N, C-alpha and C positions, 0 to 999 in steps of 0.2 A: 572322751568319748568321741567315737569315727561316726563322719557324714554317710559313710553308708553301710546300708545294713548288709547282712550277710551273705545275703542272695545275689542282691549286685556285685557284691566281692564277688562270688561267684561266679556270674558271667562277669568280669570280665579275668577276671586266670579264662575263663573256657576259650573268650575272645584271641585275648595273650598268645591262646595256646596254638587257637586253628591259624595265627599266624604265623608264629614262627616254625609252623608246619609245614607251608604254603612254599616259600620259601626263604631260607635262612641267610642273614642279611649280610653280600659282599661286600668287602671290605676293598676299596680300590686308591694304590698309591701312586698317587698322580704324577711323582720325580721315576717310577719306576712302574710303568706300566710295561701289562702281561702282553709276551712278546708273539708273535703272531704267530702259528704253526709250521713250519717248514713243507715249502712245496717244488721239488725240483720241476725244471724249466733248464729246456737242452738247449735252449738258448736264452742269451749272450757268450757264446765261450772263447775263453783266449786257445791261441792253437801260436808253439814257439817256431823260434828257430834254430835247426841243427847244430848249423856252424859258431854261433856267439851268444857267449851267454848272460842272460836277462834279455834278452830279444823277446818280444810276443805281440804278438797280432789280434781284435778284438771280432771276432766274425756273430755273426747280425741271422741267418739262415744257415738252412744247406748246402742251395747253391756255392754261396760269397764259400763256406767249409772247402768244397770238392776243388776250389778254386782255387786255396791255401793250399791245401795238399798234393796238388797238382805242381804246385810252384816250390816245394821242397818246404814248406813247414809241414810244423807233428802235430796230434795232437796229446803226445806224451811229453815232459817238461823232460829236454836233456842230464842226463847229470855232468858236470863237471869234477876234471880230478882240481881240487885245490894242493895247490902246490906250497911244500911252508918254506916262503920266504925270509929272510931276517927282513928283519922293521930297517934297520939303519946296515948305509953301507960298514965295511970294517972297520973305517979310519971315522966316524962319525961313531960305532960302538969304541973306538981304544977312547975316546974322546970324554964319551957319558962311561964309564971306567972309570975312566981316570977323575973325572968328576965328581962320582958316586964315593973311590972309597976317599974322597977329602971331607966329604959330608962326613964319611965313617968316621972319619979318625977325628973331627972335629966334634962327632959325638959323645965318643968316648975321653975324649980327652975334659968333656963337662961333665959325665956320667963320673967322673974319675977326683975334680975338685968336688962333686954334692957328697963324693962319699969322704971324701977327706973333709970340708964343711961340719961334715954327721959326728965325723967322731972326733971333729975336735970341739967341736958344743956340747958333746956325750963326758968327753973327759975335764972339761971344765966343769962341768952338773957338776959329777961327782968329784 
């Protein structure tokens, strides 16, 4: 038997429905907070050296920007050609190739021994 009358139950349901319509419950993840919306800011701004890869300068105002541009800096990052040079010198590359050949020979011999052992085991089992 219920301790509430049907009128009380209906009144409570109305209260809950009104509370749900006002504002839904918002779940907040403390480990992953809601990010702030992006707002563009002109400064601080990075300017780049045109003659040296990776060299940059941070300017904090319009005056500093004008001074930097007058001093040979650019607002656009320069594109430098990447030269695909060999990682090792020719002598070191020959040595590395020789070592790799030794490793490959050892792996091949090990694989042949394993195959022979399996074949001998299969012949012995039959």
